[in-house]
N, C-alpha and C positions, 0 to 999 in steps of 0.2 A: 781811270780818268783819262779823257782825251785832252792832250796838251797841244795847243795851236801856237806855233811860233810865227809871228808876223815880222817881215823884214823891212817894212816901211820904205816908200819911195821907189821909183822905177828909173830905168836908165835914161829916160827922157825928162826927168824932173830937173828943172832949171836950178843952177847953183848947187848946193849941197856937196861942196867939195873942199878940200884944204887949199890954201892959197897957191901952193906949188903943184897942185893937180895930182899929188901922189895918192891921196885918199879920196875916192869917189864914194859918197855915202851909199848909194844904191848897191854897188859892187861889194863894199865892205860888209854891210848889213847881211847880204845874201850869203857871204862866205861864212860869217859867224852863225847865222841861223841854221845853215845846213849842218855845220859842225855840231850845234846844240842839239839838233833833231837826231843826228847820227849817234851822238854820245848817249842821249837819253834812251833811244831805241836799243842800244847795245846793253843798257842796264835793265831792259824789260819794260820800260815805259811806252805808253801808246802816244808817240809824238809825231807831228806832221807839220809841213809848212802851210800856213794859210795862203800864201802867194807863191806858188812854184814858178810863176812867170817872171820874166825880167822886166816887163812893161810895168808902168805905174798903174796898178789897179785902184779904181776909185774907192774911197773910204766906205762909201755906202755898200759897194759890193763886197769889200772885205767883212763888214759887219753882217751882211746877208749870209755869207758863208759860214761865219761863226754861229749865227743864231739859228741857222738850219740845223747845225749839229746839236745846238742846245735844245731845239725842239724834238730831236730824235732821242738823244741821250739823257736829257734833263740838264738844267742849267748848273746844278751842283756837280755834274759829272764832266764839265768842260772848263778848261782854264786857258786864257789867252795872254801871251806875252809878246809885246811889240818892241823890237830891238832898234835902237837909233844911236846916232852920234850927234852931240850937241854942237852949237856954234855961237859965238859972240857976235859975228858980223855976217857979211854976205859973201865970204870967200875971197875978199879983195886984199886982205892984209892979215898979218899975224896979231893976235891979242894975247892977253895974259890970263884970261878966264880959263879955269880948268875945274875938274872934279866930276864925280859920278853921282847920279841921282835916279830916283824911281818915282814915277807918277801914278796916281790913281785919280778917278773922278772925285768931284767934291762931295763931302759928307762921308758918312760911314757906309762902306760898300763891301761886298764880298771880295773886292780886290786888295783891301787893306791887309788881310792876312797873307795873301800871296806876296805883296810888296814887302812885308816885314821879313819874310824868309829871304827874299832877294837882297834886301839891305844888309841882313846878317851875313849872307854869303859874300857880298861885296866887301865888307869889312874884313873878312877872312882871306880873300883872294886878292885884294888890292892894298896890301899893307903899305903905309906911307903915302898913299894917295888921298887927296881931299874928298871927303864925302859931303855932298850938298844936301844934307838932311834938314827937315823941318819938323820939329817936335811941337809946334804950337797946338796941335790937337792930340798930343799924347803919343803919336807914332812917327817914325822917320820919314815916311813918304811925303813928297810934295803933291799938291792937289791942283788939278787943272781940268778944264772942260774940253779936253781933246775929244774929238769925234769918236775915235775908235773906243775910247774909254766909256763915253757916255751912251753909246748906242749898241754896245755888246751886252747880251744878257747875262753872260757868264762873269766869273771873277776875271778881272782884266787889269794888267799893269803894263806900263811903258817905261823902259829904261833908256837913260841918256848915258852913254858909255864914254865919257871923256869929251873933249872938244877938238874938233878936227882943224880949227883955226888957232890953236895954241901949239906952238912948235914942239914943246916937250911932250904934251899930251899926244899930238899926232905921231911923233917918233915912237912913243910907247904903244900906241894902238896898232901900228904897222909892224912892230917887231914880232918875232915868234912868241917871245915871253908875254907880250901884251895880248895877243890873239888868244893864247892859251888861258890867260887869267880871265878874260872876258867870257870866253866859252864856259870855263869851269865855274864861275860864279853863277851863271844862269842855270847850269846843270845842277849844282849844289842846291841852289835856292828852290828850284822847281821841284826837285826830288824831295826835299824836305817838306815843302807844302803838300805834295801829293800824299806822302806818308802820313803826315798830320791829319789829312781828310779821310784816310782810310778807316 
């Protein structure tokens, strides 16, 4: 299975930073995404960055890239995970919102199973951290009409890995422990999903 890791947002995207400027989402996401790809590759999985560029690649182009691989390999043989950091405001001040969550598009989709494995891995790798799960439809993922989820043909999920404008969350995300945990939860969740699909 081809695993596509999307690192959402580019260096010129406005905002998308912690109030103190220590966490820039475009840079942070790319560091995490590169580490996830490297770790999955070292385990023998076929993983690559959907967006190797530092620039903000339009969502339509990201979906085009993913769907091109779907047409070549088959939609069941491609999975897409988009990595993000959440925010309660616009980067102007600190808030108290925190927690980890995973999104899929609305309704029952191929991304639900992928999200389930990511959520399980988050519970294991982020002990003591708030999980922002939504069980109203029977599974823990939240649902939203995010473009990359709606317009990708393959199983797709989007993770929000804590809040960049929550002081304690930001400190954790920037720590070695935090980075290792965020990387590992993605590796564990994706690996479990791929093995289950084999």
